[in-house]
ROLOKOL-776988 format. One record per atom (N, C-alpha, C): atom name; residue number from 1; chain; x, y, z. Coordinates in Angstrom, 2 decimals, padded with zeros to 5 digits. Atoms other than C-alpha are relative to their C-alpha. Layout:
<recs>
at = CA | i = NUM | ch = A | X = X | Y = Y | Z = Z
...
</recs>
This chain:
<recs>
at = N | i = 1 | ch = A | X = 002.04 | Y = 000.54 | Z = 000.65
at = CA | i = 1 | ch = A | X = 101.30 | Y = 113.56 | Z = 118.87
at = C | i = 1 | ch = A | X = 000.80 | Y = -000.41 | Z = -001.18
at = N | i = 2 | ch = A | X = -000.25 | Y = 000.79 | Z = 001.10
at = CA | i = 2 | ch = A | X = 102.48 | Y = 111.04 | Z = 116.18
at = C | i = 2 | ch = A | X = -001.16 | Y = -000.49 | Z = -000.89
at = N | i = 3 | ch = A | X = 000.49 | Y = 001.64 | Z = 001.04
at = CA | i = 3 | ch = A | X = 101.01 | Y = 109.28 | Z = 113.01
at = C | i = 3 | ch = A | X = 000.08 | Y = -000.77 | Z = -000.14
at = N | i = 4 | ch = A | X = -000.75 | Y = 001.84 | Z = 000.21
at = CA | i = 4 | ch = A | X = 101.24 | Y = 105.31 | Z = 112.79
at = C | i = 4 | ch = A | X = -001.10 | Y = 000.09 | Z = -000.95
at = N | i = 5 | ch = A | X = 000.86 | Y = 000.65 | Z = 001.40
at = CA | i = 5 | ch = A | X = 100.62 | Y = 104.44 | Z = 109.26
at = C | i = 5 | ch = A | X = 000.80 | Y = -000.89 | Z = -000.52
at = N | i = 6 | ch = A | X = -000.51 | Y = 001.47 | Z = 000.16
at = CA | i = 6 | ch = A | X = 100.65 | Y = 101.16 | Z = 108.50
at = C | i = 6 | ch = A | X = -000.72 | Y = -000.38 | Z = -001.27
at = N | i = 7 | ch = A | X = 000.52 | Y = 000.55 | Z = 001.60
at = CA | i = 7 | ch = A | X = 100.30 | Y = 098.96 | Z = 104.67
at = C | i = 7 | ch = A | X = 000.10 | Y = -000.80 | Z = 000.51
at = N | i = 8 | ch = A | X = 000.71 | Y = 001.39 | Z = 000.30
at = CA | i = 8 | ch = A | X = 098.35 | Y = 095.93 | Z = 105.23
at = C | i = 8 | ch = A | X = -000.83 | Y = -000.86 | Z = -000.87
at = N | i = 9 | ch = A | X = 000.72 | Y = 000.58 | Z = 000.97
at = CA | i = 9 | ch = A | X = 097.05 | Y = 093.43 | Z = 103.55
at = C | i = 9 | ch = A | X = -001.93 | Y = -000.48 | Z = 000.39
at = N | i = 10 | ch = A | X = 001.79 | Y = -000.76 | Z = -000.45
at = CA | i = 10 | ch = A | X = 092.97 | Y = 094.14 | Z = 103.32
at = C | i = 10 | ch = A | X = -001.01 | Y = -001.21 | Z = 000.66
at = N | i = 11 | ch = A | X = 001.15 | Y = 000.87 | Z = -000.63
at = CA | i = 11 | ch = A | X = 091.82 | Y = 090.81 | Z = 104.86
at = C | i = 11 | ch = A | X = 000.58 | Y = 000.06 | Z = 001.83
at = N | i = 12 | ch = A | X = -001.23 | Y = -000.48 | Z = -001.60
at = CA | i = 12 | ch = A | X = 094.24 | Y = 091.89 | Z = 108.27
at = C | i = 12 | ch = A | X = -001.52 | Y = 000.64 | Z = 000.58
at = N | i = 13 | ch = A | X = 000.90 | Y = -001.34 | Z = 000.25
at = CA | i = 13 | ch = A | X = 091.52 | Y = 095.20 | Z = 108.05
at = C | i = 13 | ch = A | X = -000.50 | Y = -000.55 | Z = 001.82
at = N | i = 14 | ch = A | X = 000.40 | Y = 000.46 | Z = -000.26
at = CA | i = 14 | ch = A | X = 089.47 | Y = 093.69 | Z = 110.66
at = C | i = 14 | ch = A | X = 000.52 | Y = -000.74 | Z = 001.51
at = N | i = 15 | ch = A | X = -001.49 | Y = 000.09 | Z = -001.63
at = CA | i = 15 | ch = A | X = 092.07 | Y = 092.42 | Z = 113.67
at = C | i = 15 | ch = A | X = 000.78 | Y = 000.49 | Z = 000.08
at = N | i = 16 | ch = A | X = -000.86 | Y = -001.47 | Z = -000.23
at = CA | i = 16 | ch = A | X = 094.08 | Y = 095.40 | Z = 113.22
at = C | i = 16 | ch = A | X = -000.74 | Y = 000.61 | Z = 001.01
at = N | i = 17 | ch = A | X = 000.29 | Y = -000.99 | Z = -000.32
at = CA | i = 17 | ch = A | X = 091.05 | Y = 097.11 | Z = 114.00
at = C | i = 17 | ch = A | X = -000.58 | Y = 000.20 | Z = 000.96
at = N | i = 18 | ch = A | X = 000.66 | Y = 000.78 | Z = -001.61
at = CA | i = 18 | ch = A | X = 089.73 | Y = 095.16 | Z = 117.35
at = C | i = 18 | ch = A | X = 001.43 | Y = -000.01 | Z = 000.31
at = N | i = 19 | ch = A | X = -001.23 | Y = -000.46 | Z = -000.69
at = CA | i = 19 | ch = A | X = 093.06 | Y = 094.71 | Z = 118.02
at = C | i = 19 | ch = A | X = 000.60 | Y = 001.56 | Z = 000.69
at = N | i = 20 | ch = A | X = -000.53 | Y = -000.94 | Z = -001.24
at = CA | i = 20 | ch = A | X = 093.88 | Y = 098.32 | Z = 118.45
at = C | i = 20 | ch = A | X = -001.67 | Y = 001.16 | Z = 000.40
at = N | i = 21 | ch = A | X = 001.40 | Y = -000.41 | Z = -001.16
at = CA | i = 21 | ch = A | X = 089.99 | Y = 099.38 | Z = 119.95
at = C | i = 21 | ch = A | X = 000.42 | Y = -000.69 | Z = 000.93
at = N | i = 22 | ch = A | X = -000.66 | Y = 000.26 | Z = -001.09
at = CA | i = 22 | ch = A | X = 091.31 | Y = 097.07 | Z = 122.62
at = C | i = 22 | ch = A | X = 000.76 | Y = 000.23 | Z = 000.40
at = N | i = 23 | ch = A | X = -000.52 | Y = -000.21 | Z = -000.27
at = CA | i = 23 | ch = A | X = 094.29 | Y = 098.87 | Z = 123.12
at = C | i = 23 | ch = A | X = -000.55 | Y = 001.50 | Z = 000.65
at = N | i = 24 | ch = A | X = 000.89 | Y = -000.97 | Z = -000.13
at = CA | i = 24 | ch = A | X = 092.08 | Y = 101.75 | Z = 123.26
at = C | i = 24 | ch = A | X = -000.12 | Y = 002.15 | Z = -000.39
at = N | i = 25 | ch = A | X = -000.36 | Y = -001.04 | Z = 001.18
at = CA | i = 25 | ch = A | X = 092.73 | Y = 103.89 | Z = 119.93
at = C | i = 25 | ch = A | X = -001.40 | Y = -000.07 | Z = -000.16
at = N | i = 26 | ch = A | X = 001.53 | Y = 000.32 | Z = 000.06
at = CA | i = 26 | ch = A | X = 089.14 | Y = 105.18 | Z = 119.05
at = C | i = 26 | ch = A | X = -000.35 | Y = 000.70 | Z = -001.42
at = N | i = 27 | ch = A | X = 000.11 | Y = -000.56 | Z = 001.05
at = CA | i = 27 | ch = A | X = 089.91 | Y = 106.33 | Z = 115.98
at = C | i = 27 | ch = A | X = 000.81 | Y = -000.67 | Z = -001.37
at = N | i = 28 | ch = A | X = -001.09 | Y = 001.09 | Z = 000.25
at = CA | i = 28 | ch = A | X = 091.13 | Y = 105.20 | Z = 112.99
at = C | i = 28 | ch = A | X = 000.48 | Y = 000.54 | Z = -001.73
at = N | i = 29 | ch = A | X = 000.26 | Y = 000.39 | Z = 001.47
at = CA | i = 29 | ch = A | X = 091.71 | Y = 105.89 | Z = 109.28
at = C | i = 29 | ch = A | X = -000.08 | Y = -001.01 | Z = -001.53
at = N | i = 30 | ch = A | X = 000.28 | Y = 000.61 | Z = 000.21
at = CA | i = 30 | ch = A | X = 091.23 | Y = 103.50 | Z = 106.41
at = C | i = 30 | ch = A | X = 000.13 | Y = 000.51 | Z = -001.27
at = N | i = 31 | ch = A | X = -000.19 | Y = -001.13 | Z = 002.13
at = CA | i = 31 | ch = A | X = 092.57 | Y = 104.36 | Z = 102.52
at = C | i = 31 | ch = A | X = 000.15 | Y = -001.03 | Z = -001.23
at = N | i = 32 | ch = A | X = -000.98 | Y = 000.96 | Z = 001.22
at = CA | i = 32 | ch = A | X = 092.71 | Y = 101.48 | Z = 099.24
at = C | i = 32 | ch = A | X = 001.29 | Y = 000.13 | Z = -000.25
at = N | i = 33 | ch = A | X = -000.90 | Y = -001.20 | Z = 000.73
at = CA | i = 33 | ch = A | X = 096.23 | Y = 102.01 | Z = 098.59
at = C | i = 33 | ch = A | X = 000.33 | Y = -001.69 | Z = -001.42
at = N | i = 34 | ch = A | X = -001.49 | Y = 001.64 | Z = 001.00
at = CA | i = 34 | ch = A | X = 098.00 | Y = 099.18 | Z = 095.82
at = C | i = 34 | ch = A | X = 001.49 | Y = 000.52 | Z = -000.05
at = N | i = 35 | ch = A | X = -001.17 | Y = 000.18 | Z = -000.16
at = CA | i = 35 | ch = A | X = 101.77 | Y = 099.10 | Z = 095.96
at = C | i = 35 | ch = A | X = 000.86 | Y = -001.31 | Z = 000.23
at = N | i = 36 | ch = A | X = -001.40 | Y = 000.91 | Z = 000.02
at = CA | i = 36 | ch = A | X = 104.89 | Y = 096.31 | Z = 095.50
at = C | i = 36 | ch = A | X = 000.25 | Y = 000.71 | Z = 001.20
at = N | i = 37 | ch = A | X = -001.07 | Y = 000.68 | Z = -000.74
at = CA | i = 37 | ch = A | X = 107.33 | Y = 095.49 | Z = 097.94
at = C | i = 37 | ch = A | X = 001.26 | Y = -000.56 | Z = -000.85
at = N | i = 38 | ch = A | X = -000.81 | Y = 001.13 | Z = 001.19
at = CA | i = 38 | ch = A | X = 110.15 | Y = 093.30 | Z = 097.02
at = C | i = 38 | ch = A | X = -000.41 | Y = -001.18 | Z = -000.25
at = N | i = 39 | ch = A | X = 000.84 | Y = 001.37 | Z = 000.94
at = CA | i = 39 | ch = A | X = 107.85 | Y = 090.87 | Z = 095.81
at = C | i = 39 | ch = A | X = -000.25 | Y = 000.64 | Z = -001.42
at = N | i = 40 | ch = A | X = 000.54 | Y = -000.42 | Z = 000.66
at = CA | i = 40 | ch = A | X = 107.46 | Y = 093.08 | Z = 093.47
at = C | i = 40 | ch = A | X = -001.45 | Y = -000.56 | Z = -000.83
at = N | i = 41 | ch = A | X = 001.26 | Y = 001.49 | Z = 001.19
at = CA | i = 41 | ch = A | X = 103.99 | Y = 091.40 | Z = 092.11
at = C | i = 41 | ch = A | X = -000.16 | Y = -001.48 | Z = -000.19
at = N | i = 42 | ch = A | X = -000.03 | Y = 001.17 | Z = 000.07
at = CA | i = 42 | ch = A | X = 103.21 | Y = 088.27 | Z = 091.33
at = C | i = 42 | ch = A | X = -000.85 | Y = 000.02 | Z = -001.28
at = N | i = 43 | ch = A | X = 001.31 | Y = 001.14 | Z = 001.04
at = CA | i = 43 | ch = A | X = 101.37 | Y = 085.75 | Z = 088.67
at = C | i = 43 | ch = A | X = -000.44 | Y = 000.00 | Z = -000.05
at = N | i = 44 | ch = A | X = 000.21 | Y = 000.68 | Z = -000.30
at = CA | i = 44 | ch = A | X = 098.40 | Y = 085.20 | Z = 088.36
at = C | i = 44 | ch = A | X = -001.03 | Y = -001.27 | Z = -001.47
at = N | i = 45 | ch = A | X = -000.10 | Y = 000.59 | Z = 000.40
at = CA | i = 45 | ch = A | X = 096.74 | Y = 082.40 | Z = 086.19
at = C | i = 45 | ch = A | X = -002.40 | Y = 001.00 | Z = -000.15
at = N | i = 46 | ch = A | X = 001.46 | Y = -000.32 | Z = 000.13
at = CA | i = 46 | ch = A | X = 092.65 | Y = 083.94 | Z = 084.80
at = C | i = 46 | ch = A | X = -000.18 | Y = -001.06 | Z = -001.25
at = N | i = 47 | ch = A | X = 000.54 | Y = -000.58 | Z = 000.14
at = CA | i = 47 | ch = A | X = 090.86 | Y = 082.35 | Z = 082.88
at = C | i = 47 | ch = A | X = 001.22 | Y = -000.61 | Z = -001.88
at = N | i = 48 | ch = A | X = -001.64 | Y = 000.33 | Z = 000.93
at = CA | i = 48 | ch = A | X = 094.13 | Y = 079.73 | Z = 081.12
at = C | i = 48 | ch = A | X = 001.64 | Y = 000.51 | Z = -000.54
at = N | i = 49 | ch = A | X = -001.15 | Y = -000.77 | Z = 000.22
at = CA | i = 49 | ch = A | X = 096.47 | Y = 082.94 | Z = 080.68
at = C | i = 49 | ch = A | X = 000.84 | Y = -000.21 | Z = 001.23
at = N | i = 50 | ch = A | X = -000.42 | Y = -000.50 | Z = -001.14
at = CA | i = 50 | ch = A | X = 098.62 | Y = 084.27 | Z = 082.71
at = C | i = 50 | ch = A | X = 000.69 | Y = 001.46 | Z = -000.25
at = N | i = 51 | ch = A | X = 000.44 | Y = -001.65 | Z = -000.52
at = CA | i = 51 | ch = A | X = 098.51 | Y = 087.83 | Z = 083.87
at = C | i = 51 | ch = A | X = 001.58 | Y = 000.73 | Z = 001.15
at = N | i = 52 | ch = A | X = -001.39 | Y = -000.59 | Z = -000.90
at = CA | i = 52 | ch = A | X = 101.57 | Y = 089.36 | Z = 085.71
at = C | i = 52 | ch = A | X = -000.67 | Y = 001.81 | Z = 000.47
at = N | i = 53 | ch = A | X = 000.43 | Y = -001.56 | Z = -000.57
at = CA | i = 53 | ch = A | X = 100.08 | Y = 092.02 | Z = 088.50
at = C | i = 53 | ch = A | X = 001.02 | Y = 000.07 | Z = 001.48
at = N | i = 54 | ch = A | X = -001.25 | Y = -000.27 | Z = -000.31
at = CA | i = 54 | ch = A | X = 102.64 | Y = 094.17 | Z = 089.35
at = C | i = 54 | ch = A | X = -000.01 | Y = 001.11 | Z = 001.43
at = N | i = 55 | ch = A | X = 000.08 | Y = -000.35 | Z = -000.84
at = CA | i = 55 | ch = A | X = 101.10 | Y = 096.36 | Z = 091.77
at = C | i = 55 | ch = A | X = -001.56 | Y = -000.78 | Z = 001.23
at = N | i = 56 | ch = A | X = 000.89 | Y = 000.44 | Z = -000.21
at = CA | i = 56 | ch = A | X = 099.18 | Y = 094.72 | Z = 094.16
at = C | i = 56 | ch = A | X = -001.07 | Y = 001.03 | Z = 001.03
at = N | i = 57 | ch = A | X = 000.92 | Y = -001.31 | Z = -000.92
at = CA | i = 57 | ch = A | X = 095.73 | Y = 095.92 | Z = 096.78
at = C | i = 57 | ch = A | X = 000.45 | Y = 000.20 | Z = 001.14
at = N | i = 58 | ch = A | X = -000.34 | Y = -000.43 | Z = -001.51
at = CA | i = 58 | ch = A | X = 096.49 | Y = 097.00 | Z = 100.40
at = C | i = 58 | ch = A | X = -000.60 | Y = 001.22 | Z = 000.70
at = N | i = 59 | ch = A | X = 000.60 | Y = -000.84 | Z = -000.79
at = CA | i = 59 | ch = A | X = 095.25 | Y = 098.92 | Z = 103.14
at = C | i = 59 | ch = A | X = 000.48 | Y = 000.93 | Z = 000.50
at = N | i = 60 | ch = A | X = -000.73 | Y = -000.92 | Z = -000.92
at = CA | i = 60 | ch = A | X = 096.52 | Y = 102.00 | Z = 104.64
at = C | i = 60 | ch = A | X = -000.98 | Y = 000.39 | Z = 000.75
at = N | i = 61 | ch = A | X = -000.51 | Y = -000.21 | Z = -000.93
at = CA | i = 61 | ch = A | X = 096.10 | Y = 102.36 | Z = 108.03
at = C | i = 61 | ch = A | X = -000.01 | Y = 001.36 | Z = 000.47
at = N | i = 62 | ch = A | X = -000.26 | Y = -001.29 | Z = 000.11
at = CA | i = 62 | ch = A | X = 096.43 | Y = 106.03 | Z = 109.39
at = C | i = 62 | ch = A | X = -000.45 | Y = 000.76 | Z = 001.12
at = N | i = 63 | ch = A | X = 000.69 | Y = 000.11 | Z = -000.86
at = CA | i = 63 | ch = A | X = 096.20 | Y = 106.41 | Z = 113.02
at = C | i = 63 | ch = A | X = 000.86 | Y = 001.46 | Z = 001.68
at = N | i = 64 | ch = A | X = -000.11 | Y = -000.40 | Z = -001.22
at = CA | i = 64 | ch = A | X = 096.64 | Y = 109.28 | Z = 115.56
at = C | i = 64 | ch = A | X = 000.23 | Y = 000.16 | Z = 001.28
at = N | i = 65 | ch = A | X = -000.29 | Y = -000.27 | Z = -002.07
at = CA | i = 65 | ch = A | X = 098.11 | Y = 109.17 | Z = 119.05
at = C | i = 65 | ch = A | X = 000.90 | Y = 000.89 | Z = 000.50
at = N | i = 66 | ch = A | X = -000.95 | Y = -000.38 | Z = -000.59
at = CA | i = 66 | ch = A | X = 099.93 | Y = 110.35 | Z = 121.98
at = C | i = 66 | ch = A | X = 001.20 | Y = -000.53 | Z = -000.02
at = N | i = 67 | ch = A | X = -000.74 | Y = 000.71 | Z = -000.25
at = CA | i = 67 | ch = A | X = 103.48 | Y = 110.20 | Z = 121.75
at = C | i = 67 | ch = A | X = 000.17 | Y = -001.58 | Z = 000.94
at = N | i = 68 | ch = A | X = -000.71 | Y = 001.34 | Z = -002.28
at = CA | i = 68 | ch = A | X = 103.31 | Y = 107.67 | Z = 125.73
at = C | i = 68 | ch = A | X = 000.10 | Y = -000.93 | Z = -001.63
at = N | i = 69 | ch = A | X = 000.70 | Y = 000.81 | Z = 000.23
at = CA | i = 69 | ch = A | X = 100.95 | Y = 105.27 | Z = 122.99
at = C | i = 69 | ch = A | X = 001.32 | Y = -000.74 | Z = -001.24
at = N | i = 70 | ch = A | X = -000.84 | Y = 000.04 | Z = 001.89
at = CA | i = 70 | ch = A | X = 103.67 | Y = 105.05 | Z = 119.54
at = C | i = 70 | ch = A | X = 000.39 | Y = -001.26 | Z = 000.23
at = N | i = 71 | ch = A | X = -000.64 | Y = 000.82 | Z = 000.03
at = CA | i = 71 | ch = A | X = 104.85 | Y = 102.44 | Z = 120.97
at = C | i = 71 | ch = A | X = -000.45 | Y = -001.92 | Z = -000.04
at = N | i = 72 | ch = A | X = 001.54 | Y = 001.28 | Z = -000.15
at = CA | i = 72 | ch = A | X = 101.80 | Y = 099.52 | Z = 122.09
at = C | i = 72 | ch = A | X = -000.76 | Y = -000.07 | Z = -000.99
at = N | i = 73 | ch = A | X = 001.63 | Y = 000.24 | Z = 001.01
at = CA | i = 73 | ch = A | X = 100.04 | Y = 101.03 | Z = 119.07
at = C | i = 73 | ch = A | X = 000.88 | Y = -000.52 | Z = -001.27
at = N | i = 74 | ch = A | X = -001.00 | Y = 000.71 | Z = 000.88
at = CA | i = 74 | ch = A | X = 103.33 | Y = 099.74 | Z = 116.74
at = C | i = 74 | ch = A | X = -000.03 | Y = -001.64 | Z = 000.22
at = N | i = 75 | ch = A | X = 000.27 | Y = 001.36 | Z = -000.22
at = CA | i = 75 | ch = A | X = 103.47 | Y = 096.93 | Z = 118.71
at = C | i = 75 | ch = A | X = -001.22 | Y = -001.25 | Z = -000.28
at = N | i = 76 | ch = A | X = 001.38 | Y = -000.23 | Z = 000.26
at = CA | i = 76 | ch = A | X = 099.56 | Y = 096.45 | Z = 118.19
at = C | i = 76 | ch = A | X = -000.21 | Y = -000.67 | Z = -001.30
at = N | i = 77 | ch = A | X = -000.17 | Y = -000.46 | Z = 001.25
at = CA | i = 77 | ch = A | X = 099.68 | Y = 097.15 | Z = 114.60
at = C | i = 77 | ch = A | X = 000.67 | Y = -001.63 | Z = -000.89
at = N | i = 78 | ch = A | X = -000.69 | Y = 001.21 | Z = 000.55
at = CA | i = 78 | ch = A | X = 102.33 | Y = 094.01 | Z = 113.74
at = C | i = 78 | ch = A | X = -000.41 | Y = -001.19 | Z = 000.49
at = N | i = 79 | ch = A | X = 000.56 | Y = 001.70 | Z = 000.26
at = CA | i = 79 | ch = A | X = 101.15 | Y = 091.16 | Z = 115.45
at = C | i = 79 | ch = A | X = -001.38 | Y = -000.03 | Z = -000.39
at = N | i = 80 | ch = A | X = 001.44 | Y = 000.26 | Z = 001.02
at = CA | i = 80 | ch = A | X = 097.37 | Y = 092.14 | Z = 114.03
at = C | i = 80 | ch = A | X = 000.79 | Y = -001.07 | Z = -001.39
at = N | i = 81 | ch = A | X = -000.64 | Y = -000.28 | Z = 001.96
at = CA | i = 81 | ch = A | X = 098.90 | Y = 092.36 | Z = 110.15
at = C | i = 81 | ch = A | X = 000.43 | Y = -001.19 | Z = 000.27
at = N | i = 82 | ch = A | X = -000.75 | Y = 000.76 | Z = 000.23
at = CA | i = 82 | ch = A | X = 100.98 | Y = 089.91 | Z = 110.68
at = C | i = 82 | ch = A | X = 000.62 | Y = -001.64 | Z = 000.06
at = N | i = 83 | ch = A | X = 000.66 | Y = 001.32 | Z = 001.54
at = CA | i = 83 | ch = A | X = 100.20 | Y = 086.56 | Z = 107.73
at = C | i = 83 | ch = A | X = 001.68 | Y = -001.28 | Z = 000.74
at = N | i = 84 | ch = A | X = -000.95 | Y = 000.67 | Z = 000.46
at = CA | i = 84 | ch = A | X = 104.25 | Y = 085.51 | Z = 108.14
at = C | i = 84 | ch = A | X = 000.82 | Y = -000.46 | Z = -000.83
at = N | i = 85 | ch = A | X = -000.02 | Y = 000.35 | Z = 001.75
at = CA | i = 85 | ch = A | X = 104.25 | Y = 085.39 | Z = 104.42
at = C | i = 85 | ch = A | X = 000.41 | Y = 001.55 | Z = -001.12
at = N | i = 86 | ch = A | X = -000.29 | Y = -001.67 | Z = 001.07
at = CA | i = 86 | ch = A | X = 105.85 | Y = 088.18 | Z = 102.11
at = C | i = 86 | ch = A | X = -001.34 | Y = 001.04 | Z = -000.37
at = N | i = 87 | ch = A | X = 000.99 | Y = -001.46 | Z = 000.31
at = CA | i = 87 | ch = A | X = 103.75 | Y = 090.98 | Z = 101.92
at = C | i = 87 | ch = A | X = -001.29 | Y = 000.45 | Z = 000.96
at = N | i = 88 | ch = A | X = 001.00 | Y = -000.84 | Z = -000.87
at = CA | i = 88 | ch = A | X = 102.28 | Y = 091.87 | Z = 105.12
at = C | i = 88 | ch = A | X = 000.09 | Y = 001.37 | Z = -000.45
at = N | i = 89 | ch = A | X = 000.40 | Y = -001.70 | Z = 000.23
at = CA | i = 89 | ch = A | X = 103.16 | Y = 095.33 | Z = 104.86
at = C | i = 89 | ch = A | X = 001.54 | Y = 001.11 | Z = 000.34
at = N | i = 90 | ch = A | X = -001.38 | Y = -001.81 | Z = -000.53
at = CA | i = 90 | ch = A | X = 105.11 | Y = 098.70 | Z = 106.68
at = C | i = 90 | ch = A | X = -000.51 | Y = 000.19 | Z = 000.59
at = N | i = 91 | ch = A | X = 000.36 | Y = -001.40 | Z = -001.27
at = CA | i = 91 | ch = A | X = 104.53 | Y = 100.87 | Z = 109.55
at = C | i = 91 | ch = A | X = 000.65 | Y = 001.11 | Z = 000.71
at = N | i = 92 | ch = A | X = 000.13 | Y = -001.78 | Z = 000.14
at = CA | i = 92 | ch = A | X = 105.20 | Y = 104.71 | Z = 109.05
at = C | i = 92 | ch = A | X = -000.27 | Y = 000.58 | Z = 002.12
at = N | i = 93 | ch = A | X = 000.80 | Y = -000.73 | Z = -001.05
at = CA | i = 93 | ch = A | X = 105.65 | Y = 106.93 | Z = 112.21
at = C | i = 93 | ch = A | X = 000.34 | Y = 001.55 | Z = -000.37
at = N | i = 94 | ch = A | X = -000.28 | Y = -000.85 | Z = 000.09
at = CA | i = 94 | ch = A | X = 105.75 | Y = 110.23 | Z = 111.76
at = C | i = 94 | ch = A | X = -000.51 | Y = 001.17 | Z = 001.07
at = N | i = 95 | ch = A | X = 000.38 | Y = -001.20 | Z = -001.22
at = CA | i = 95 | ch = A | X = 105.61 | Y = 113.62 | Z = 114.12
at = C | i = 95 | ch = A | X = -002.13 | Y = 000.12 | Z = -000.33
at = N | i = 96 | ch = A | X = 001.18 | Y = -000.75 | Z = 000.39
at = CA | i = 96 | ch = A | X = 102.41 | Y = 115.26 | Z = 114.38
at = C | i = 96 | ch = A | X = -000.04 | Y = 001.36 | Z = 000.46
at = N | i = 97 | ch = A | X = -000.44 | Y = -001.03 | Z = -000.03
at = CA | i = 97 | ch = A | X = 102.47 | Y = 118.77 | Z = 114.58
at = C | i = 97 | ch = A | X = -001.14 | Y = 000.64 | Z = 000.82
at = N | i = 98 | ch = A | X = 001.00 | Y = -000.42 | Z = -000.40
at = CA | i = 98 | ch = A | X = 098.96 | Y = 119.79 | Z = 115.58
at = C | i = 98 | ch = A | X = -001.56 | Y = -000.54 | Z = -000.64
at = N | i = 99 | ch = A | X = 001.25 | Y = 000.14 | Z = 000.87
at = CA | i = 99 | ch = A | X = 095.54 | Y = 118.80 | Z = 115.29
at = C | i = 99 | ch = A | X = -001.50 | Y = 000.36 | Z = 000.89
at = N | i = 100 | ch = A | X = 001.12 | Y = -001.20 | Z = -000.14
at = CA | i = 100 | ch = A | X = 092.11 | Y = 120.57 | Z = 115.65
at = C | i = 100 | ch = A | X = -001.29 | Y = -000.72 | Z = -000.18
at = N | i = 101 | ch = A | X = 001.46 | Y = 000.20 | Z = 000.44
at = CA | i = 101 | ch = A | X = 088.71 | Y = 119.23 | Z = 116.42
at = C | i = 101 | ch = A | X = -001.17 | Y = 000.78 | Z = -000.43
at = N | i = 102 | ch = A | X = 000.88 | Y = -000.23 | Z = 000.91
at = CA | i = 102 | ch = A | X = 086.23 | Y = 120.75 | Z = 113.63
at = C | i = 102 | ch = A | X = -000.80 | Y = 000.44 | Z = 000.96
at = N | i = 103 | ch = A | X = 001.46 | Y = -000.24 | Z = -001.15
at = CA | i = 103 | ch = A | X = 083.30 | Y = 120.66 | Z = 116.13
at = C | i = 103 | ch = A | X = -000.32 | Y = 000.70 | Z = 000.84
at = N | i = 104 | ch = A | X = 000.29 | Y = -001.12 | Z = -000.84
at = CA | i = 104 | ch = A | X = 083.91 | Y = 121.90 | Z = 118.89
at = C | i = 104 | ch = A | X = 001.86 | Y = 001.17 | Z = 000.79
at = N | i = 105 | ch = A | X = -001.14 | Y = -000.62 | Z = -000.46
at = CA | i = 105 | ch = A | X = 087.37 | Y = 123.27 | Z = 118.79
at = C | i = 105 | ch = A | X = 001.04 | Y = -000.11 | Z = 000.18
at = N | i = 106 | ch = A | X = -001.23 | Y = 001.05 | Z = -001.07
at = CA | i = 106 | ch = A | X = 089.66 | Y = 121.07 | Z = 120.90
at = C | i = 106 | ch = A | X = 001.35 | Y = 000.64 | Z = -000.73
at = N | i = 107 | ch = A | X = -002.66 | Y = -000.24 | Z = 000.35
at = CA | i = 107 | ch = A | X = 094.09 | Y = 121.66 | Z = 120.15
at = C | i = 107 | ch = A | X = -000.01 | Y = -001.76 | Z = 000.65
at = N | i = 108 | ch = A | X = -002.22 | Y = 001.20 | Z = -000.32
at = CA | i = 108 | ch = A | X = 096.88 | Y = 118.47 | Z = 119.87
at = C | i = 108 | ch = A | X = -000.66 | Y = -000.66 | Z = 000.98
at = N | i = 109 | ch = A | X = 000.95 | Y = 001.62 | Z = -000.19
at = CA | i = 109 | ch = A | X = 095.56 | Y = 115.45 | Z = 122.19
at = C | i = 109 | ch = A | X = -001.37 | Y = 000.21 | Z = 000.92
at = N | i = 110 | ch = A | X = 001.47 | Y = 000.14 | Z = -000.62
at = CA | i = 110 | ch = A | X = 092.10 | Y = 116.80 | Z = 123.30
at = C | i = 110 | ch = A | X = -000.98 | Y = -000.61 | Z = -000.97
at = N | i = 111 | ch = A | X = 000.43 | Y = 000.96 | Z = 001.62
at = CA | i = 111 | ch = A | X = 091.64 | Y = 116.53 | Z = 119.36
at = C | i = 111 | ch = A | X = -000.39 | Y = -001.01 | Z = -000.19
at = N | i = 112 | ch = A | X = 000.00 | Y = 001.12 | Z = 000.07
at = CA | i = 112 | ch = A | X = 092.67 | Y = 112.59 | Z = 119.90
at = C | i = 112 | ch = A | X = -001.30 | Y = -000.34 | Z = 000.48
</recs>
């Protein structure tokens, strides 16, 4: 089992969710986060004054999947979240040692 964590632009959430549902992913967790990458933020003009925005709003999506689905989940997220512009995000994959569904007590793959 693996956890796939993706940092994406907020307006791409619905596309990513629909694409993941299309390949059989039944659950995910979304968190609002802020950060920056190589672009190190940007400047905005508000009422004639220029402001530096260092941390950009992003969404973090976390999906727990069986090891055999990792490649298709990565490809699906990357395809749905890609705009071709700087700041599209990143995808990280981490091992998942154990999963337990609290309501039923199911463990590991059955809990996903």
